[in-house]
C-alpha positions in Angstrom: -102.3 -62.6 193.1 -105.6 -61.4 191.8 -107.0 -62.1 188.3 -106.1 -59.7 185.6 -107.1 -58.8 182.1 -105.5 -60.8 179.3 -104.7 -64.4 178.7 -102.6 -65.9 181.5 -102.4 -62.6 183.3 -102.5 -62.3 187.1 -101.9 -59.1 189.0 -99.4 -59.3 191.9 -100.3 -57.6 195.2 -98.3 -56.5 198.2 -98.5 -60.0 199.7 -96.8 -61.5 196.6 -94.0 -58.9 196.8 -93.4 -59.6 200.5 -93.2 -63.3 199.6 -90.7 -62.7 196.8 -88.5 -60.6 199.1 -88.6 -63.2 201.9 -87.6 -65.9 199.5 -84.9 -64.1 197.5 -84.1 -60.8 199.2 -84.6 -61.3 203.0 -82.7 -58.1 203.9 -85.6 -56.2 202.4 -88.4 -58.3 203.5 -89.3 -56.4 206.7 -89.7 -53.1 204.9 -93.3 -51.8 204.2 -94.6 -52.5 200.7 -97.1 -50.3 198.8 -98.2 -50.2 195.2 -97.3 -47.3 192.9 -100.5 -46.3 191.1 -98.6 -44.4 188.4 -96.7 -47.5 187.3 -95.7 -47.8 183.7 -97.1 -50.1 181.0 -94.3 -52.6 181.1 -94.0 -53.3 184.8 -96.0 -53.4 188.0 -94.2 -51.2 190.5 -94.3 -51.4 194.3 -92.4 -49.2 196.7 -90.2 -51.1 199.2 -89.6 -48.9 202.1 -88.6 -45.3 201.3 -85.6 -46.0 199.2 -86.4 -49.0 196.9 -88.9 -50.2 194.3 -89.6 -53.6 192.9 -90.4 -53.9 189.1 -92.3 -57.0 187.9 -92.9 -57.4 184.2 -96.6 -57.5 183.2 -96.2 -60.2 180.6 -93.5 -62.4 179.0 -92.9 -59.9 176.2 -91.6 -57.3 178.7 -89.0 -59.6 180.3 -86.3 -58.6 177.8 -86.9 -55.0 178.6 -86.2 -55.6 182.3 -83.1 -57.6 181.4 -81.9 -54.6 179.3 -82.5 -52.3 182.3 -80.5 -54.6 184.6 -77.7 -54.9 182.2 -77.3 -51.3 181.0 -78.3 -49.0 183.9 -75.1 -49.7 185.9 -73.0 -49.1 182.7 -74.7 -45.9 181.6 -75.3 -44.3 185.1 -71.7 -42.8 185.4 -72.1 -41.0 182.0 -75.5 -39.4 182.6 -76.2 -36.0 184.1 -79.2 -37.1 186.2 -79.8 -39.9 188.7 -81.0 -43.2 187.4 -82.2 -46.2 189.4 -79.5 -48.4 190.9 -80.1 -52.1 190.5 -80.1 -53.6 194.0 -81.4 -57.2 193.5 -82.4 -59.3 190.6 -85.0 -62.0 191.3 -85.7 -65.3 189.6 -89.1 -66.7 188.5 -90.8 -68.9 191.1 -94.1 -70.1 192.4 -95.0 -66.6 193.7 -94.3 -64.8 190.3 -93.5 -66.5 187.0 -91.0 -64.0 185.6 -87.7 -62.4 186.6 -88.0 -59.2 188.6 -85.7 -56.5 190.0 -85.4 -54.2 193.0 -84.0 -50.8 192.1 -83.4 -47.6 194.0 -86.3 -45.1 194.1 -85.6 -41.8 192.3 -87.9 -39.2 193.7 -89.6 -36.7 191.5 -92.9 -35.2 190.4 -95.2 -36.1 187.5 -95.0 -33.7 184.6 -98.6 -32.7 184.9 -98.0 -31.6 188.5 -95.4 -29.0 187.3 -96.1 -25.4 186.4 -95.1 -24.0 183.0 -91.7 -22.8 184.2 -90.9 -26.2 185.8 -92.1 -28.0 182.6 -89.8 -25.9 180.5 -86.9 -26.7 182.7 -87.8 -30.4 182.6 -87.9 -30.3 178.8 -84.4 -28.7 178.7 -83.0 -31.2 181.1 -84.6 -34.1 179.2 -82.9 -32.8 176.0 -79.5 -32.7 177.9 -80.1 -36.3 179.1 -80.9 -37.6 175.7 -77.8 -36.0 174.2 -75.7 -37.5 177.0 -77.3 -40.9 176.5 -76.5 -40.8 172.7 -73.0 -39.7 173.4 -72.3 -42.6 175.8 -74.1 -45.2 173.7 -72.6 -46.0 170.3 -74.7 -47.6 167.5 -74.0 -51.2 168.7 -75.3 -50.3 172.1 -78.4 -48.7 170.7 -79.1 -52.0 168.8 -78.9 -53.9 172.1 -81.7 -51.7 173.5 -83.9 -52.3 170.5 -86.9 -54.6 170.7 -89.8 -55.4 168.4 -91.8 -52.8 170.2 -89.2 -50.0 169.6 -87.7 -50.3 166.1 -87.0 -46.6 166.1 -84.1 -47.0 168.6 -82.0 -48.6 165.9 -79.7 -46.2 164.1 -81.4 -44.6 161.1 -84.8 -46.4 161.6 -88.1 -44.7 161.0 -90.3 -43.9 163.9 -93.3 -45.0 161.7 -91.8 -48.4 161.1 -92.7 -49.8 164.4 -96.1 -48.2 165.0 -98.6 -50.4 163.3 -98.7 -53.0 166.0 -98.9 -50.4 168.7 -101.8 -48.6 166.8 -103.8 -51.9 166.7 -103.3 -52.4 170.4 -104.3 -48.8 171.2 -107.4 -49.1 169.0 -108.5 -52.2 170.9 -107.8 -50.5 174.3 -109.6 -47.3 173.4 -112.6 -49.0 171.7 -115.7 -47.2 172.8 -113.8 -44.2 174.2 -114.7 -40.7 173.1 -111.0 -40.1 172.6 -110.3 -43.0 170.2 -110.8 -40.9 167.0 -108.6 -38.0 168.2 -105.9 -40.5 169.2 -106.1 -42.3 165.8 -105.8 -39.0 164.0 -102.7 -38.0 166.1 -101.1 -41.3 165.4 -101.7 -41.0 161.7 -100.1 -37.6 161.7 -97.1 -39.0 163.5 -96.7 -41.7 160.8 -96.6 -39.0 158.1 -93.4 -37.4 159.5 -90.6 -37.7 157.0 -87.8 -40.1 158.2 -84.5 -38.5 159.0 -81.2 -40.3 159.3 -77.8 -39.3 160.6 -76.9 -37.1 163.5 -79.2 -34.2 164.5 -78.0 -30.7 163.5 -77.5 -28.1 166.2 
């Protein structure tokens, strides 16, 4: 691992991933490993061969998110109109990495900014269909299971603004000194002014 930003943070590299696979998923250990630069904020992501990816939580607060993925992806996948990652292996904390981790199937695709206007419109429509299918297959008790302190708005009837104060403080620290900090703060304040809506969406 290499030192990272933040208290107690270390950034895993390809050697760490190979060690994890050799210890807990030896059937994948001989595949080439490479980092995914477009990884999300919750996990470090590395490709494992052409068909798999390993997800490693960036901090302890994201471990519950990974556990939710592992628990719910297999249950929701049959009800959704698009491919979602298949959970292949779940790893335990150990000397090489201090948190649980998971290997999932790699779902190929393009980043939204790489799409032209027509493709982006099609993506937006398919995203709407996906969200409708997700809501239809996930009753209110299921939505509460997905909820974390970071995403209060996933609970039925909750306000989007209710869970944003902590995120705004984190963003302010991250963007401190950036020429985009004021515009981001203004956009965030505008989002908080949206009137809360409860109940099912009207069509």
